[in-house]
C-alpha positions in Angstrom: 0.1 0.2 -0.1 1.2 3.4 -0.8 0.6 6.2 1.8 0.7 10.4 1.5 1.0 11.8 4.8 0.2 15.7 5.1 -0.9 17.9 7.9 -1.4 21.8 8.2 0.5 21.9 11.5 4.0 21.6 9.9 6.0 19.2 8.8 7.8 19.3 12.2 4.8 18.6 14.1 4.7 15.4 16.3 1.4 14.6 15.1 2.1 13.7 11.4 5.5 12.0 12.5 3.3 9.8 15.3 0.9 9.0 12.2 3.3 8.2 10.1 5.1 5.8 12.6 2.1 3.3 12.6 1.5 4.4 9.0 4.7 2.6 8.0 3.3 -0.8 9.1 1.3 -1.0 6.5 2.8 0.1 3.9 5.2 3.0 2.0 5.1 6.4 3.5 5.7 9.4 1.7 5.5 12.8 4.0 4.5 16.7 1.7 4.0 18.8 4.7 3.9 22.7 5.2 7.2 24.9 5.6 4.9 26.4 8.4 2.5 26.1 10.5 -0.6 26.9 8.6 -3.5 25.8 10.6 -7.2 27.6 9.8 -6.6 27.9 5.9 -9.6 25.2 5.0 -8.6 25.2 1.3 -6.3 28.0 0.0 -4.5 27.3 -3.0 -1.4 29.6 -3.5 -1.2 31.5 -6.3 0.7 34.5 -6.6 4.2 33.0 -5.1 6.6 30.4 -6.0 6.4 27.4 -3.9 9.9 25.8 -2.2 10.5 22.3 -1.8 13.2 20.4 0.2 14.0 17.3 1.0 13.5 16.0 3.8 16.3 13.3 4.8 16.4 13.8 8.3 12.3 12.7 9.3 11.6 10.7 12.7 9.7 8.0 11.0 10.5 5.4 8.4 8.8 6.5 5.0 10.1 6.5 1.7 10.7 10.4 1.7 9.2 13.4 2.8 9.3 17.1 1.6 9.2 20.5 2.9 6.9 22.9 0.3 6.5 26.4 1.4 2.5 26.1 1.0 -0.6 25.4 1.7 -2.1 21.8 3.1 -4.0 21.8 -0.3 -0.6 22.1 -2.0 1.1 20.3 -0.3 -1.2 17.3 -1.9 -1.0 18.9 -5.6 2.1 18.9 -5.5 2.5 15.0 -4.4 0.5 13.9 -6.5 0.5 15.9 -9.5 4.7 16.4 -9.4 6.1 14.6 -6.6 4.4 11.1 -6.8 4.7 8.3 -10.1 1.4 7.0 -9.3 -1.4 7.7 -6.8 -1.2 6.9 -3.6 -3.6 4.6 -2.2 -4.6 6.2 0.3 -4.5 10.2 2.1 -3.4 11.2 5.6 -4.2 14.0 6.9 -3.0 14.9 11.1 -2.8 14.7 13.4 -3.8 17.6 13.9 -3.6 19.8 17.6 -6.9 20.5 18.1 -9.8 19.3 17.0 -11.8 19.4 14.5 -15.5 18.5 15.0 -18.4 20.6 14.4 -18.7 23.8 12.3 -15.2 23.9 12.8 -14.3 22.1 9.8 -15.2 24.2 7.3 -11.7 26.0 9.0 -9.7 23.4 9.1 -6.2 22.5 7.1 -6.4 18.4 8.3 -9.9 18.7 6.4 -8.8 21.0 3.6 -6.5 18.3 2.8 -8.0 16.0 2.8 -11.2 17.5 0.7 -8.5 18.4 -1.6 -7.2 14.8 -1.6 -10.4 13.2 -2.1 -11.1 15.8 -4.8 -8.3 14.7 -6.8 -9.3 10.9 -6.4 -7.8 9.7 -3.7 -9.9 8.1 -0.2 -8.6 9.9 2.7 -8.9 10.3 6.4 -8.4 12.9 8.7 -7.3 12.5 12.2 -7.3 14.9 15.2 -6.5 14.8 19.1 -7.7 17.0 21.9 -3.6 18.6 21.9 -0.9 17.2 21.2 0.2 16.0 24.6 -2.1 13.8 24.8 -0.2 11.4 21.7 1.1 9.0 23.5 -2.1 7.8 24.6 -3.7 7.3 21.3 -0.4 6.1 19.6 -1.4 2.8 20.2 -5.1 3.3 19.0 -3.8 4.5 15.8 -2.7 1.3 14.5 -6.4 -0.3 14.9 -8.2 2.2 13.5 -6.0 2.7 10.1 -7.2 -1.3 9.8 -10.8 -0.6 10.3 -11.3 2.7 8.0 -8.4 1.8 5.2 -11.4 -1.9 5.1 -14.4 0.2 4.4 -15.2 2.2 1.6 -16.1 5.9 2.3 -18.4 7.6 0.4 -17.2 9.0 -3.0 -17.5 12.4 -2.0 -16.7 12.1 2.1 -13.4 11.9 4.4 -12.9 9.8 6.8 -13.0 12.2 9.9 -11.1 10.6 13.3 -10.8 13.0 16.5 -9.1 11.8 19.4 -10.5 13.1 23.1 -8.9 14.7 26.0 -6.7 11.5 28.1 -6.6 11.7 32.3 -4.2 10.5 33.6 -4.9 6.8 34.9 -8.9 7.1 33.2 -8.7 5.4 29.6 -10.4 6.3 26.5 -13.9 5.7 27.0 -14.1 3.6 23.4 -15.5 4.5 20.4 -18.4 6.0 18.5 -18.6 5.9 14.7 -20.8 6.8 12.3 -21.2 10.5 14.3 -23.2 13.4 12.9 -21.7 17.0 12.2 -22.3 18.6 14.6 -24.1 21.9 13.3 -22.5 24.2 16.2 -18.4 24.9 16.5 -16.9 23.4 19.3 -15.5 27.5 20.1 -17.1 30.4 19.9 -15.5 33.0 18.5 -15.0 37.0 19.7 -12.7 39.8 18.2 -11.6 41.8 20.8 -9.7 45.0 20.7 -6.3 45.6 22.3 -5.4 48.8 21.2 -5.1 51.6 18.5 -2.2 54.2 17.0 -2.0 55.9 14.3 -5.5 55.5 13.3 -6.1 51.6 13.4 -7.6 49.9 15.6 -6.0 46.0 15.9 -8.2 43.4 16.1 -8.1 39.9 18.2 -9.5 36.9 17.8 -10.5 35.5 20.9 -13.1 32.1 21.7 -13.9 30.5 23.8 -15.7 26.6 24.2 -19.6 26.0 23.5 -21.3 25.4 26.3 -22.2 21.1 27.1 -25.6 21.8 26.5 -25.8 23.4 23.0 -24.0 20.2 21.8 -26.4 17.6 20.3 -26.1 14.2 21.4 -24.9 11.7 18.3 -22.5 14.0 17.3 -18.6 14.1 16.6 -18.8 17.0 19.3 -21.2 15.3 22.2 -18.4 12.3 21.3 -14.9 13.6 21.9 -16.6 15.9 24.4 -17.5 12.6 26.7 -14.5 11.1 26.0 -14.7 9.1 23.1 -13.0 8.3 20.3 -15.2 9.9 18.1 -15.0 8.4 13.5 -17.5 9.5 11.2 -17.5 11.4 7.4 -17.5 14.8 6.4 -18.8 15.5 2.7 -16.9 17.4 0.7 -17.9 20.8 -0.9 -18.0 19.8 -3.8 -20.6 17.3 -3.4 -22.4 20.8 -4.3 -21.7 20.6 -7.2 -21.9 17.1 -8.3 -25.5 16.7 -7.5 -26.2 20.1 -9.7 -24.3 18.9 -12.4 
């Protein structure tokens, strides 16, 4: 099996190495990841700037090759599929993201944006996210079984698998896995803009957020699952579903 792994937290993020170590037990792994942090870029594509490309020889996992790309997560997918790899991979894995990608927050996610781009280009994709990088050690034993389970299935033609790992507290194991979770119809976090300064007629704003109250999170959703301490698995429809339906 040929596996391409991308992310939005940069090639130096611990989550992508964690995912690569698990995936390497299933086949040959290639890495194409951003040089810089690219969270919340969704499906942004670089059009008016040059994109740098550099091979990384000391990636901390057993991979065939790894590239550092000076672009967005979507750039990484497109560059890998259209320029770097001799043939399309069997699957694209995106993550592991530092922070949840559940509910309406997936609209902003670079992790999901990369997975959507892979699916748009005809390659099945799975996105992985965690409450925080500090829980990666607790997640790692679950990655290989989850990969084996999802790779044995086929998502809908215009959707991707979306996996979220919850907070793992010391001495308290994961409660289990909840499958077929729906995308929560509200965001897990509520953002607002607060003025933090003013200079020469210019006002500076800072985006700050707070968790959405639990009583606003419907049962049966991805957000409800991770809030309750479960691994959440669900399918997320790509943005081009509507276009396909209208043809």
